[in-house]
C-alpha positions as a Python dict, from the first residue, in 0.01 Angstrom:
ca = {
    (1, 'X'): (0, 0, 0),
    (2, 'X'): (208, -39, -316),
    (3, 'X'): (533, -23, -118),
    (4, 'X'): (412, -305, 109),
    (5, 'X'): (329, -521, -194),
    (6, 'X'): (664, -451, -359),
    (7, 'X'): (842, -538, -35),
    (8, 'X'): (649, -866, -24),
    (9, 'X'): (765, -949, -377),
    (10, 'X'): (1124, -863, -281),
    (11, 'X'): (1100, -1081, 30),
    (12, 'X'): (956, -1379, -159),
    (13, 'X'): (1216, -1347, -436),
    (14, 'X'): (1489, -1348, -171),
    (15, 'X'): (1341, -1658, -11),
    (16, 'X'): (1344, -1830, -352),
    (17, 'X'): (1704, -1719, -416),
    (18, 'X'): (1810, -1853, -75),
    (19, 'X'): (1641, -2188, -143),
    (20, 'X'): (1391, -2147, 142),
    (21, 'X'): (1092, -2134, -89),
    (22, 'X'): (1014, -2315, -411),
    (23, 'X'): (886, -2149, -721),
    (24, 'X'): (999, -1898, -975),
    (25, 'X'): (1116, -1544, -906),
    (26, 'X'): (882, -1269, -1008),
    (27, 'X'): (1054, -1046, -1261),
    (28, 'X'): (998, -677, -1199),
    (29, 'X'): (1077, -376, -1413),
    (30, 'X'): (1075, -14, -1309),
    (31, 'X'): (1071, 291, -1530),
    (32, 'X'): (1112, 594, -1312),
    (33, 'X'): (1197, 955, -1372),
    (34, 'X'): (1279, 1094, -1030),
    (35, 'X'): (1533, 1329, -1183),
    (36, 'X'): (1262, 1482, -1401),
    (37, 'X'): (994, 1492, -1133),
    (38, 'X'): (1220, 1659, -877),
    (39, 'X'): (1264, 1952, -1111),
    (40, 'X'): (895, 2042, -1067),
    (41, 'X'): (757, 2234, -772),
    (42, 'X'): (509, 2080, -529),
    (43, 'X'): (234, 2296, -677),
    (44, 'X'): (277, 2120, -1012),
    (45, 'X'): (95, 1821, -860),
    (46, 'X'): (-221, 2026, -871),
    (47, 'X'): (-162, 2156, -1223),
    (48, 'X'): (-435, 2019, -1449),
    (49, 'X'): (-350, 2246, -1741),
    (50, 'X'): (-376, 2047, -2064),
    (51, 'X'): (-45, 2178, -2204),
    (52, 'X'): (133, 2078, -1884),
    (53, 'X'): (-22, 1732, -1894),
    (54, 'X'): (84, 1690, -2256),
    (55, 'X'): (435, 1799, -2159),
    (56, 'X'): (445, 1534, -1884),
    (57, 'X'): (314, 1274, -2128),
    (58, 'X'): (584, 1355, -2381),
    (59, 'X'): (855, 1346, -2115),
    (60, 'X'): (727, 1007, -2003),
    (61, 'X'): (724, 870, -2356),
    (62, 'X'): (1082, 984, -2417),
    (63, 'X'): (1198, 837, -2089),
    (64, 'X'): (1020, 506, -2160),
    (65, 'X'): (1176, 491, -2508),
    (66, 'X'): (1522, 541, -2356),
    (67, 'X'): (1452, 274, -2094),
    (68, 'X'): (1335, 27, -2360),
    (69, 'X'): (1642, 91, -2574),
    (70, 'X'): (1861, 9, -2275),
    (71, 'X'): (1665, -277, -2117),
    (72, 'X'): (1458, -446, -2388),
    (73, 'X'): (1673, -761, -2393),
    (74, 'X'): (1626, -808, -2017),
    (75, 'X'): (1244, -813, -2031),
    (76, 'X'): (1119, -1162, -1951),
    (77, 'X'): (1469, -1278, -1854),
    (78, 'X'): (1567, -1081, -1546),
    (79, 'X'): (1444, -797, -1331),
    (80, 'X'): (1569, -451, -1412),
    (81, 'X'): (1538, -329, -1054),
    (82, 'X'): (1675, -465, -729),
    (83, 'X'): (1363, -437, -513),
    (84, 'X'): (1543, -529, -195),
    (85, 'X'): (1797, -251, -242),
    (86, 'X'): (1537, 6, -346),
    (87, 'X'): (1261, -59, -93),
    (88, 'X'): (1436, -185, 220),
}
């Protein structure tokens, strides 16, 4: 369901960019850590161990801090992800 909604946003932003639709583009930001997640096994998705969850939380915080350091000036000005490229 989320993918469908993101694709709708990408489609509407493209229509606005092409002048076919009035309005303002929706700015979208994406903080992802596929490189980190791929290092875990499938069974880790079922791991509810508190230490493991704290480890994931810390990894997420570090990754978000890095993202903010790189992209903070773009927030509210431009999207930091090309939805059309990523989801189509």
